[in-house]
TORKOL-4160 file (C-alpha; in steps of 0.2 Angstrom, whole numbers, padded with zeros to 4 digits, m for minus):
309
<pt num="1" X="0080" Y="0024" Z="0148"/>
<pt num="2" X="0066" Y="0035" Z="0136"/>
<pt num="3" X="0068" Y="0030" Z="0118"/>
<pt num="4" X="0070" Y="0042" Z="0105"/>
<pt num="5" X="0060" Y="0047" Z="0089"/>
<pt num="6" X="0058" Y="0032" Z="0081"/>
<pt num="7" X="0061" Y="0031" Z="0062"/>
<pt num="8" X="0047" Y="0026" Z="0050"/>
<pt num="9" X="0050" Y="0021" Z="0028"/>
<pt num="10" X="0067" Y="0031" Z="0024"/>
<pt num="11" X="0067" Y="0045" Z="0037"/>
<pt num="12" X="0051" Y="0053" Z="0044"/>
<pt num="13" X="0053" Y="0055" Z="0062"/>
<pt num="14" X="0040" Y="0050" Z="0071"/>
<pt num="15" X="0038" Y="0054" Z="0092"/>
<pt num="16" X="0026" Y="0038" Z="0099"/>
<pt num="17" X="0023" Y="0029" Z="0083"/>
<pt num="18" X="0009" Y="0015" Z="0083"/>
<pt num="19" X="0016" Y="m0002" Z="0088"/>
<pt num="20" X="0011" Y="m0020" Z="0082"/>
<pt num="21" X="m0002" Y="m0029" Z="0081"/>
<pt num="22" X="m0009" Y="m0017" Z="0069"/>
<pt num="23" X="m0028" Y="m0013" Z="0070"/>
<pt num="24" X="m0030" Y="m0022" Z="0053"/>
<pt num="25" X="m0047" Y="m0025" Z="0057"/>
<pt num="26" X="m0052" Y="m0010" Z="0056"/>
<pt num="27" X="m0047" Y="m0009" Z="0039"/>
<pt num="28" X="m0062" Y="m0019" Z="0028"/>
<pt num="29" X="m0074" Y="m0006" Z="0039"/>
<pt num="30" X="m0068" Y="0008" Z="0026"/>
<pt num="31" X="m0075" Y="0001" Z="0011"/>
<pt num="32" X="m0087" Y="m0003" Z="0019"/>
<pt num="33" X="m0092" Y="0013" Z="0027"/>
<pt num="34" X="m0089" Y="0022" Z="0007"/>
<pt num="35" X="m0099" Y="0010" Z="m0001"/>
<pt num="36" X="m0115" Y="0012" Z="0011"/>
<pt num="37" X="m0113" Y="0033" Z="0018"/>
<pt num="38" X="m0124" Y="0040" Z="0003"/>
<pt num="39" X="m0134" Y="0024" Z="m0002"/>
<pt num="40" X="m0150" Y="0035" Z="0002"/>
<pt num="41" X="m0140" Y="0051" Z="m0007"/>
<pt num="42" X="m0156" Y="0055" Z="m0021"/>
<pt num="43" X="m0149" Y="0070" Z="m0026"/>
<pt num="44" X="m0138" Y="0063" Z="m0039"/>
<pt num="45" X="m0153" Y="0055" Z="m0048"/>
<pt num="46" X="m0161" Y="0072" Z="m0049"/>
<pt num="47" X="m0147" Y="0080" Z="m0058"/>
<pt num="48" X="m0143" Y="0066" Z="m0068"/>
<pt num="49" X="m0160" Y="0068" Z="m0075"/>
<pt num="50" X="m0158" Y="0086" Z="m0076"/>
<pt num="51" X="m0141" Y="0082" Z="m0087"/>
<pt num="52" X="m0148" Y="0068" Z="m0097"/>
<pt num="53" X="m0134" Y="0059" Z="m0093"/>
<pt num="54" X="m0133" Y="0040" Z="m0085"/>
<pt num="55" X="m0125" Y="0035" Z="m0069"/>
<pt num="56" X="m0111" Y="0028" Z="m0078"/>
<pt num="57" X="m0107" Y="0045" Z="m0086"/>
<pt num="58" X="m0111" Y="0055" Z="m0065"/>
<pt num="59" X="m0097" Y="0040" Z="m0060"/>
<pt num="60" X="m0085" Y="0046" Z="m0072"/>
<pt num="61" X="m0085" Y="0065" Z="m0068"/>
<pt num="62" X="m0087" Y="0067" Z="m0051"/>
<pt num="63" X="m0082" Y="0050" Z="m0044"/>
<pt num="64" X="m0066" Y="0051" Z="m0056"/>
<pt num="65" X="m0061" Y="0065" Z="m0068"/>
<pt num="66" X="m0066" Y="0079" Z="m0057"/>
<pt num="67" X="m0054" Y="0071" Z="m0042"/>
<pt num="68" X="m0041" Y="0075" Z="m0054"/>
<pt num="69" X="m0030" Y="0090" Z="m0055"/>
<pt num="70" X="m0033" Y="0105" Z="m0068"/>
<pt num="71" X="m0020" Y="0096" Z="m0080"/>
<pt num="72" X="m0031" Y="0080" Z="m0081"/>
<pt num="73" X="m0027" Y="0063" Z="m0082"/>
<pt num="74" X="m0027" Y="0046" Z="m0092"/>
<pt num="75" X="m0038" Y="0034" Z="m0087"/>
<pt num="76" X="m0025" Y="0021" Z="m0079"/>
<pt num="77" X="m0021" Y="0037" Z="m0066"/>
<pt num="78" X="m0038" Y="0041" Z="m0064"/>
<pt num="79" X="m0045" Y="0022" Z="m0058"/>
<pt num="80" X="m0033" Y="0009" Z="m0054"/>
<pt num="81" X="m0016" Y="0003" Z="m0063"/>
<pt num="82" X="m0025" Y="m0014" Z="m0063"/>
<pt num="83" X="m0033" Y="m0016" Z="m0082"/>
<pt num="84" X="m0026" Y="m0018" Z="m0098"/>
<pt num="85" X="m0043" Y="m0013" Z="m0107"/>
<pt num="86" X="m0053" Y="0004" Z="m0104"/>
<pt num="87" X="m0066" Y="m0001" Z="m0117"/>
<pt num="88" X="m0077" Y="m0001" Z="m0102"/>
<pt num="89" X="m0077" Y="0018" Z="m0101"/>
<pt num="90" X="m0081" Y="0024" Z="m0116"/>
<pt num="91" X="m0097" Y="0025" Z="m0118"/>
<pt num="92" X="m0099" Y="0035" Z="m0100"/>
<pt num="93" X="m0084" Y="0045" Z="m0105"/>
<pt num="94" X="m0091" Y="0051" Z="m0123"/>
<pt num="95" X="m0108" Y="0053" Z="m0114"/>
<pt num="96" X="m0100" Y="0065" Z="m0101"/>
<pt num="97" X="m0090" Y="0074" Z="m0114"/>
<pt num="98" X="m0108" Y="0076" Z="m0124"/>
<pt num="99" X="m0115" Y="0086" Z="m0109"/>
<pt num="100" X="m0099" Y="0095" Z="m0109"/>
<pt num="101" X="m0092" Y="0091" Z="m0091"/>
<pt num="102" X="m0075" Y="0083" Z="m0096"/>
<pt num="103" X="m0064" Y="0085" Z="m0113"/>
<pt num="104" X="m0051" Y="0073" Z="m0117"/>
<pt num="105" X="m0033" Y="0082" Z="m0126"/>
<pt num="106" X="m0017" Y="0071" Z="m0128"/>
<pt num="107" X="m0025" Y="0056" Z="m0120"/>
<pt num="108" X="m0029" Y="0065" Z="m0103"/>
<pt num="109" X="m0046" Y="0067" Z="m0098"/>
<pt num="110" X="m0050" Y="0084" Z="m0086"/>
<pt num="111" X="m0067" Y="0091" Z="m0080"/>
<pt num="112" X="m0072" Y="0106" Z="m0087"/>
<pt num="113" X="m0079" Y="0121" Z="m0078"/>
<pt num="114" X="m0096" Y="0113" Z="m0080"/>
<pt num="115" X="m0089" Y="0097" Z="m0074"/>
<pt num="116" X="m0080" Y="0105" Z="m0057"/>
<pt num="117" X="m0097" Y="0117" Z="m0056"/>
<pt num="118" X="m0109" Y="0099" Z="m0056"/>
<pt num="119" X="m0095" Y="0091" Z="m0043"/>
<pt num="120" X="m0096" Y="0107" Z="m0031"/>
<pt num="121" X="m0115" Y="0105" Z="m0032"/>
<pt num="122" X="m0115" Y="0087" Z="m0027"/>
<pt num="123" X="m0101" Y="0090" Z="m0011"/>
<pt num="124" X="m0113" Y="0104" Z="m0006"/>
<pt num="125" X="m0129" Y="0092" Z="m0006"/>
<pt num="126" X="m0118" Y="0077" Z="m0001"/>
<pt num="127" X="m0114" Y="0087" Z="0014"/>
<pt num="128" X="m0131" Y="0093" Z="0021"/>
<pt num="129" X="m0136" Y="0075" Z="0017"/>
<pt num="130" X="m0124" Y="0070" Z="0029"/>
<pt num="131" X="m0128" Y="0082" Z="0044"/>
<pt num="132" X="m0146" Y="0073" Z="0045"/>
<pt num="133" X="m0139" Y="0058" Z="0050"/>
<pt num="134" X="m0133" Y="0052" Z="0068"/>
<pt num="135" X="m0128" Y="0034" Z="0067"/>
<pt num="136" X="m0119" Y="0035" Z="0086"/>
<pt num="137" X="m0121" Y="0049" Z="0099"/>
<pt num="138" X="m0112" Y="0064" Z="0092"/>
<pt num="139" X="m0100" Y="0063" Z="0106"/>
<pt num="140" X="m0093" Y="0048" Z="0098"/>
<pt num="141" X="m0096" Y="0053" Z="0081"/>
<pt num="142" X="m0085" Y="0068" Z="0082"/>
<pt num="143" X="m0073" Y="0058" Z="0091"/>
<pt num="144" X="m0071" Y="0044" Z="0079"/>
<pt num="145" X="m0073" Y="0055" Z="0066"/>
<pt num="146" X="m0055" Y="0066" Z="0073"/>
<pt num="147" X="m0044" Y="0050" Z="0079"/>
<pt num="148" X="m0046" Y="0045" Z="0062"/>
<pt num="149" X="m0041" Y="0062" Z="0055"/>
<pt num="150" X="m0026" Y="0061" Z="0064"/>
<pt num="151" X="m0022" Y="0045" Z="0057"/>
<pt num="152" X="m0024" Y="0050" Z="0041"/>
<pt num="153" X="m0015" Y="0068" Z="0043"/>
<pt num="154" X="m0001" Y="0057" Z="0049"/>
<pt num="155" X="0001" Y="0047" Z="0034"/>
<pt num="156" X="0001" Y="0062" Z="0021"/>
<pt num="157" X="0014" Y="0071" Z="0032"/>
<pt num="158" X="0025" Y="0053" Z="0031"/>
<pt num="159" X="0035" Y="0047" Z="0016"/>
<pt num="160" X="0023" Y="0037" Z="0010"/>
<pt num="161" X="0021" Y="0037" Z="m0010"/>
<pt num="162" X="0007" Y="0047" Z="m0014"/>
<pt num="163" X="m0001" Y="0044" Z="m0032"/>
<pt num="164" X="m0020" Y="0044" Z="m0026"/>
<pt num="165" X="m0018" Y="0054" Z="m0008"/>
<pt num="166" X="m0017" Y="0072" Z="m0015"/>
<pt num="167" X="m0037" Y="0066" Z="m0022"/>
<pt num="168" X="m0042" Y="0068" Z="m0005"/>
<pt num="169" X="m0039" Y="0087" Z="m0004"/>
<pt num="170" X="m0051" Y="0088" Z="m0018"/>
<pt num="171" X="m0065" Y="0077" Z="m0011"/>
<pt num="172" X="m0065" Y="0087" Z="0005"/>
<pt num="173" X="m0083" Y="0093" Z="0011"/>
<pt num="174" X="m0088" Y="0102" Z="0027"/>
<pt num="175" X="m0076" Y="0096" Z="0040"/>
<pt num="176" X="m0086" Y="0104" Z="0056"/>
<pt num="177" X="m0102" Y="0092" Z="0052"/>
<pt num="178" X="m0096" Y="0076" Z="0059"/>
<pt num="179" X="m0102" Y="0064" Z="0047"/>
<pt num="180" X="m0092" Y="0073" Z="0034"/>
<pt num="181" X="m0078" Y="0073" Z="0043"/>
<pt num="182" X="m0078" Y="0054" Z="0045"/>
<pt num="183" X="m0082" Y="0054" Z="0024"/>
<pt num="184" X="m0065" Y="0064" Z="0025"/>
<pt num="185" X="m0056" Y="0055" Z="0035"/>
<pt num="186" X="m0061" Y="0038" Z="0029"/>
<pt num="187" X="m0059" Y="0042" Z="0007"/>
<pt num="188" X="m0044" Y="0050" Z="0014"/>
<pt num="189" X="m0038" Y="0033" Z="0022"/>
<pt num="190" X="m0041" Y="0023" Z="0007"/>
<pt num="191" X="m0034" Y="0035" Z="m0006"/>
<pt num="192" X="m0017" Y="0030" Z="0006"/>
<pt num="193" X="m0020" Y="0012" Z="0006"/>
<pt num="194" X="m0021" Y="0012" Z="m0011"/>
<pt num="195" X="m0004" Y="0019" Z="m0011"/>
<pt num="196" X="0002" Y="0011" Z="0002"/>
<pt num="197" X="m0002" Y="m0007" Z="m0007"/>
<pt num="198" X="0004" Y="m0001" Z="m0024"/>
<pt num="199" X="0019" Y="0004" Z="m0017"/>
<pt num="200" X="0020" Y="m0014" Z="m0009"/>
<pt num="201" X="0019" Y="m0022" Z="m0026"/>
<pt num="202" X="0029" Y="m0011" Z="m0034"/>
<pt num="203" X="0044" Y="m0012" Z="m0022"/>
<pt num="204" X="0041" Y="m0032" Z="m0027"/>
<pt num="205" X="0044" Y="m0029" Z="m0046"/>
<pt num="206" X="0026" Y="m0033" Z="m0050"/>
<pt num="207" X="0017" Y="m0022" Z="m0062"/>
<pt num="208" X="m0003" Y="m0021" Z="m0059"/>
<pt num="209" X="m0012" Y="m0030" Z="m0072"/>
<pt num="210" X="0002" Y="m0047" Z="m0068"/>
<pt num="211" X="0000" Y="m0041" Z="m0047"/>
<pt num="212" X="m0018" Y="m0043" Z="m0050"/>
<pt num="213" X="m0018" Y="m0062" Z="m0060"/>
<pt num="214" X="m0006" Y="m0065" Z="m0043"/>
<pt num="215" X="m0018" Y="m0060" Z="m0028"/>
<pt num="216" X="m0036" Y="m0068" Z="m0037"/>
<pt num="217" X="m0025" Y="m0086" Z="m0041"/>
<pt num="218" X="m0019" Y="m0083" Z="m0021"/>
<pt num="219" X="m0036" Y="m0079" Z="m0013"/>
<pt num="220" X="m0041" Y="m0096" Z="m0024"/>
<pt num="221" X="m0055" Y="m0086" Z="m0033"/>
<pt num="222" X="m0055" Y="m0097" Z="m0049"/>
<pt num="223" X="m0053" Y="m0116" Z="m0052"/>
<pt num="224" X="m0046" Y="m0115" Z="m0070"/>
<pt num="225" X="m0038" Y="m0101" Z="m0082"/>
<pt num="226" X="m0055" Y="m0101" Z="m0090"/>
<pt num="227" X="m0064" Y="m0097" Z="m0074"/>
<pt num="228" X="m0049" Y="m0084" Z="m0070"/>
<pt num="229" X="m0053" Y="m0075" Z="m0089"/>
<pt num="230" X="m0073" Y="m0071" Z="m0080"/>
<pt num="231" X="m0064" Y="m0065" Z="m0065"/>
<pt num="232" X="m0054" Y="m0051" Z="m0075"/>
<pt num="233" X="m0063" Y="m0046" Z="m0088"/>
<pt num="234" X="m0052" Y="m0026" Z="m0086"/>
<pt num="235" X="m0037" Y="m0038" Z="m0091"/>
<pt num="236" X="m0038" Y="m0047" Z="m0110"/>
<pt num="237" X="m0036" Y="m0064" Z="m0110"/>
<pt num="238" X="m0020" Y="m0064" Z="m0119"/>
<pt num="239" X="m0013" Y="m0053" Z="m0104"/>
<pt num="240" X="m0020" Y="m0065" Z="m0091"/>
<pt num="241" X="m0012" Y="m0078" Z="m0099"/>
<pt num="242" X="0005" Y="m0068" Z="m0102"/>
<pt num="243" X="0004" Y="m0063" Z="m0080"/>
<pt num="244" X="0001" Y="m0082" Z="m0080"/>
<pt num="245" X="0016" Y="m0088" Z="m0090"/>
<pt num="246" X="0029" Y="m0073" Z="m0080"/>
<pt num="247" X="0021" Y="m0080" Z="m0062"/>
<pt num="248" X="0022" Y="m0099" Z="m0067"/>
<pt num="249" X="0042" Y="m0095" Z="m0076"/>
<pt num="250" X="0046" Y="m0083" Z="m0057"/>
<pt num="251" X="0039" Y="m0099" Z="m0048"/>
<pt num="252" X="0024" Y="m0089" Z="m0041"/>
<pt num="253" X="0010" Y="m0100" Z="m0047"/>
<pt num="254" X="0010" Y="m0119" Z="m0050"/>
<pt num="255" X="0013" Y="m0126" Z="m0065"/>
<pt num="256" X="m0001" Y="m0136" Z="m0068"/>
<pt num="257" X="m0017" Y="m0132" Z="m0060"/>
<pt num="258" X="m0021" Y="m0112" Z="m0053"/>
<pt num="259" X="m0012" Y="m0110" Z="m0037"/>
<pt num="260" X="0000" Y="m0103" Z="m0029"/>
<pt num="261" X="0016" Y="m0109" Z="m0024"/>
<pt num="262" X="0023" Y="m0110" Z="m0007"/>
<pt num="263" X="0033" Y="m0096" Z="m0011"/>
<pt num="264" X="0021" Y="m0086" Z="m0023"/>
<pt num="265" X="0011" Y="m0087" Z="m0006"/>
<pt num="266" X="0025" Y="m0081" Z="0004"/>
<pt num="267" X="0027" Y="m0068" Z="m0008"/>
<pt num="268" X="0010" Y="m0063" Z="m0010"/>
<pt num="269" X="0008" Y="m0063" Z="0009"/>
<pt num="270" X="0025" Y="m0053" Z="0011"/>
<pt num="271" X="0016" Y="m0039" Z="0002"/>
<pt num="272" X="0000" Y="m0038" Z="0012"/>
<pt num="273" X="0010" Y="m0037" Z="0027"/>
<pt num="274" X="0022" Y="m0022" Z="0023"/>
<pt num="275" X="0004" Y="m0014" Z="0015"/>
<pt num="276" X="0001" Y="m0015" Z="0034"/>
<pt num="277" X="0019" Y="m0007" Z="0038"/>
<pt num="278" X="0016" Y="0006" Z="0026"/>
<pt num="279" X="m0002" Y="0010" Z="0031"/>
<pt num="280" X="0001" Y="0010" Z="0050"/>
<pt num="281" X="0019" Y="0015" Z="0056"/>
<pt num="282" X="0014" Y="0032" Z="0056"/>
<pt num="283" X="m0001" Y="0032" Z="0066"/>
<pt num="284" X="0000" Y="0040" Z="0082"/>
<pt num="285" X="0001" Y="0027" Z="0095"/>
<pt num="286" X="m0014" Y="0033" Z="0105"/>
<pt num="287" X="m0024" Y="0032" Z="0090"/>
<pt num="288" X="m0018" Y="0015" Z="0089"/>
<pt num="289" X="m0024" Y="0012" Z="0107"/>
<pt num="290" X="m0038" Y="0014" Z="0102"/>
<pt num="291" X="m0038" Y="0004" Z="0090"/>
<pt num="292" X="m0053" Y="m0008" Z="0096"/>
<pt num="293" X="m0064" Y="0006" Z="0102"/>
<pt num="294" X="m0061" Y="0012" Z="0082"/>
<pt num="295" X="m0068" Y="m0003" Z="0075"/>
<pt num="296" X="m0083" Y="m0005" Z="0087"/>
<pt num="297" X="m0090" Y="0013" Z="0084"/>
<pt num="298" X="m0085" Y="0011" Z="0065"/>
<pt num="299" X="m0095" Y="m0005" Z="0064"/>
<pt num="300" X="m0108" Y="0003" Z="0072"/>
<pt num="301" X="m0107" Y="0015" Z="0062"/>
<pt num="302" X="m0109" Y="0005" Z="0044"/>
<pt num="303" X="m0123" Y="m0005" Z="0053"/>
<pt num="304" X="m0133" Y="0011" Z="0054"/>
<pt num="305" X="m0131" Y="0014" Z="0037"/>
<pt num="306" X="m0133" Y="m0005" Z="0029"/>
<pt num="307" X="m0146" Y="m0003" Z="0016"/>
<pt num="308" X="m0165" Y="m0011" Z="0021"/>
<pt num="309" X="m0170" Y="m0026" Z="0013"/>
């Protein structure tokens, strides 16, 4: 007997949605692509020189503020919900404001007309640059971009909470260029992954900074609290200590040493599993069935983009 429409999340019907096991091996390839795809893109160097700004100020505008709505956004919403200090952005923000690219009103930063124009120029030049890259045969590149684009569209149509996903519409370049279409899809999927992860730890009653502390301990990034503070420069030492006190009180981190308890490890893994469920559940089944093909061809693209020694 045929199965009826499946329901994902809180009531979004899916016909033929992806089944487990999810193609989780694709996930680490997404940020790898995003970190490599413009390594040899030199236009930003020229425009920074013309404007008299440095790379942090450029990134503050093009990679942060310009992706927000015209109403602007607070720093915690522009970047991520894990820091408790934002002084590291003060110099970049001041330089960008001094160049007339952004302004700040009531704690919200927004791009000026000049800042929006800068973003549009960079986007156009990036499209031209990406159009010159042929990391894999053209039919395979178009197929890869199409499959990942369909996955993103499915997530966008789902009931996944959308904090970062709306940035994708403002980021997108010319999708008729295969490499740009791939960049569009992977940028959007990474925003979606962020949203799925944040929704998962929020559902478990965490705040961002405390959850970040738990994650670092779970991944065994530090042997003691002093070393942990060096891994979390975006938090004040007192905030880290408060996070650990809370985690120990709730039985998630051991009272002695810096290790998660069995309960803490179980909860942290459950949040990771829930992130995967939220992220992959909307994907169309035929895309999920090609997970190995997607992984192999995206890995080949990333290998092509890898910086040379």
